[in-house]
N, C-alpha and C positions, 0 to 999 in steps of 0.2 A: 050849445048842443053841436053846432057846426064845428066849433073848435075841438070838441070832444070827439066827434066823428072823424075829423081830420087826423087826430092823434092816434086813434085806435088802429087804423090801417098801417100807420108807420110802425107801431109796436108789433103788429102782426107780421109785417115784413121782416123786422129784426129777428123775430122768433123763427121765421121760416129760414133765414140765413144761418142761424146758429145750429139748427137741427142737423143738416148735412155734415157740418164740421164735427159734431159729436160722434156721428156714425163712423166717419173716416178715422177718427182717433181710436175708437173702439176696435175697428177692423185692424188698425196698425198694432194695437196692443195684443189682440188675439194672434196676429201673425208672429209677433215677437215671442209670445209665450210658446207657440208651436215650434218656432225655430230653436228656442232654448231647450225645449223638451227633446227635440231631435238631436241636438248637440249632446245633451246629457246621455241619451241612449247610445249614440256613437261612442262616446267616451267610455261608457260602461261596457259596451261590446268589445272595445279595444283592451280594456283592463281585465276582462273575463279570463283569457287564457292564463295570465299570470296567477290569478286567484285559483284557477283549476289545478295548476301544477302544485301549488301549496296544499290545496285540498287533497290531491293525489298522494303527496308525501304523508300528509296527516292520516289519510285513510290506510296507507300501507303500514305506517307505524302502529296504528290501531289494530290492524289485522294481525301484525306480528305479536302484539301484546295479547290479543285474544287467543292466538295459537299457543303462545307460551303458557297462558293461564289454563288452556285446555289440557296441555301436556302435563302441567303440574297437577291438575285435578285428576287426570288419568293415573299418574304415578301414585298420588295420594290414595286413590281408590284401590289400586293394586296392592299398596302397602296395607290398606285397611283389610283387604281380602286375606292376606297372609295371617294365618292363625299362629300367634306367638305362644300359645299354651303348650303344655307338655303333650297333651293329646294330639294337637295339631302337628307338632314336631314328629311324634311317633308315626302319624299317618303319612306325613311327607317322606319319612325314611322308609317306611314299608312300601310305599308306591315306587320310590326310586329303586328299591331292591327288586320289586316285581319286574320293572322295565329292564334292569340290568340282567336279571336271570333269563328274560326272553332273548336278549341279545346274545347271551352265552349259549343258549340252546341253538340259535341260528348258526353260531360259530362252530358248535360241536357237530352240526350237520355236515359241515365241510370235513370234519375229522382231521386226520393227519395229512391230508392232501397238500396243504400249503407247505408243511414241513418237508414232505417228500419231494415236492417241486424244488424247494430251496436246496435240499441235499443233492438232487440231480444236477441242478445248475452249478453248484459248487464243484461237484465231481467233474463235470464237463470242462469247467474253467481250469481246474487243476491238471486234467489230462492234456488240454490244449497248451498250457504253459510248459508241461513236461515235454511234449512233442517239439515245441519251439526250441527249448533248451538243447534237446538231442540233435535237432537239425543244425543248430548253431555250432555245436561241438563237432558234428560230422563235417561241416564246411571248413572248420578250422583244421581238422585232420587232413582234408584234401589239399588245403593250402600248404600245410607242412610237407605233404608228399611231393607236391610240385617243387617246393624249395629243395628238398633232398635230391630230387632228380636233377635239378640244375647244378647242385653241388657235386654230384657224381660226374656230370659232364665236365665240370671244371677240373676235378681230380684226374680224370682220364687225360685231359689236355696237358696237365702238368706232368703226368707219367710219360707221355710221348716226348715232351720237351726234355725231361731228364734222360730218357733213353737215347735221344740224339746227342746229348752232351756226353754220355758215356763213351761214345765213339771217339771223342776228341779229348780223352782224359790224358794227363801228363804224368800224374803220380798216383800212388795208392790212396793217399788221403782224400783226394777228389773223388776217386772211385768209391771209397767207403761212404762218404757223405751223400753221394748221389744215389747209391743203392739203398741207404737208410731212408732217404726222402721218398724213393719209389715204394719201399715197404710201408712207410707211414701213409702214403696216399692210398695204397691198396687196402690198408686197414680202415681208413676213413670211408672208403667206398663200401666195404663190407658192413660197417656200422650203419651207414646211411640206408643200405638195402634192408638191414634188419629192422630199422625204424620204419621203413616203408611198409614192410610186411606186417608189423605190429599195428600200424595205423590203419591198414586195409582191413585187418581182422576186427579192430575196434569199430570201424565204419560199418562193417557187415552186421556186427552185434547191435549197434545203434539203429540201423535200418530195420532190423527185425523188431526191435522194441517199438519203433515208430509205427510200423505196420500194425502190430498188435494193439497199440494204444489208439490208432485211427479206427480200427474195427470196434473197439469198446466205445469210442466217442460216437460213432454212428448208431450203435445200439442204444446208448444212453440218450442221444438226441431224439430218437424215435419214441422211447419211453416218456421223455420229457414232453413231447408234443401231445401224447395221449393224456398224460396227467394234467397238462395245462388246459386242454380242451374240457376235461371233466370239471376242473376247478372253475373255469370261466362259465360253464353251464350252471353250476351251483351258485356262483356269485350273482349271475344275472337273475336267477330265481329269487334270491334272498336280499338283493342289494337295496331295493326300495323299502322293504319292511325294516331292514336294519337302519337305514338312513332316518326313517321316521322315528324309530325307537331311540336312536342316539340324540336326535333333536329334542325329543320329550325328556330324556334323562338330563340333558343340559339345562332345559327350562326348569326342571325340578331341583337341580343343584343350586340354582339361583335363589330359590325359596329358603333352602336350608342354611343354617349358620355355618360359618367356616370351621369352627371347632368340631361340630358334629360331623360335617362332611369329611374332614380329614381323618377323624376316627373311623368313620364308615369305610373309607377307602383303605385304611391300614388293616382293618379287620378282614376286609374282602380279599386283600392280597395274601394274607396269611392263611385264610380258609381254602381248603382243597376244592370244595364245590362252589366257591364264590358267594356263599351266603353270609351276610353280615347282620341282617335283621331276620329274626325267626319267631314263629308263633309257639305258644305252649300247647303241646299235643299229648294227651293222656298223661298229664302231670309230669311231663318231661320236656327237655329242650329240643326244639325241632332241628337243631344242628348236630349236637353231639349225643343226643338221646339219653343224657343223664337226668336223674330224677330231681325235680325242683320241690323244695319244701312248701307246705300249704301257706305258711306265713308270707313267703316270697311271692307265691301266686296271688295272694290277696293284695299285696302291694302293687303287683303288675296290673290287676283289675282296677285298682283305685286311680292309676295314671297320674300320680302326684310327682313322680320323678322317673327318669330313664334308668331302667334296671338292666344290668348285664349278667350273663350267665357266669357262674363262678368257675366253671371248668374250661369252657372254650372262649369266653369273652365276647360272645355275640349279644346283640341287643335283643331283649325279649319283649314280645308284643302280645297283647290280649287277642284271642281269636275273634272277639267282637269287632275290634278295629280292623282286623284282616278282612272281615266280611263287609265292612262299610266302605273300605277303599276299593275303588274301581279303576282299572288300568285300561 
């Protein structure tokens, strides 16, 4: 028993020694785990910005793809909205005709003012060029007058010279030659004086024309100012509405096929009133007012094909379509 008792405490002592060792090891292990976790977190935090850039690029590419898909879907929806049937084409043409006729009405409100303004501008420009040409000619005539005057002075100097030589003449031959030279110089002087008189008369006539044309220019410029003011007032009143209608007509032109659009424009150019698409009114064409047979009217109501008037070539539309179309 004593031996057993002596052994027991020794074992207990060993156990007491081992327990703190195990705790220390556990604490060390826990610290190592914490340190490894912290290191991993630091590494992840360092790597995050690189991943974020890649993610940003990926997100941008995805956004682009989504926008492209949206655009494609919107285009496809717009294409789906376009009615490719004959009835739809007729409606689109009639709508375009209504918009264009409204634009024509706005332009007719201006009347002949734009043409009058253009004519006045051309007239003023022509008169100004005429005045400029006359002034240039008058200046040239003045220059020729000065030349002739200098030539006369030279001739007079030669005459004086020849007269002094006559006093020292030795024979008849010298006398005859000197007298002939004096006569020739006198004739040259007379001719130059005649040219001077003619040039002066021409200058006076040109100055009269310049004065008259300047008066006309002043009158035309005053008229042009008045006409331009009137035209500007009308344009400011109708510019916004015209701009809106033109944008609408362009958007409608995109819906219509090229062949139909070209035909519409050609008919519209040839027509006096600018009507290319017309309704059937009182069994007659709305453009040329010629009678349409009942069989043709039935075909127009059926809307199976685009029918044109036999007389004027305008596209004929059922009045029901005209009522459904809103501009």
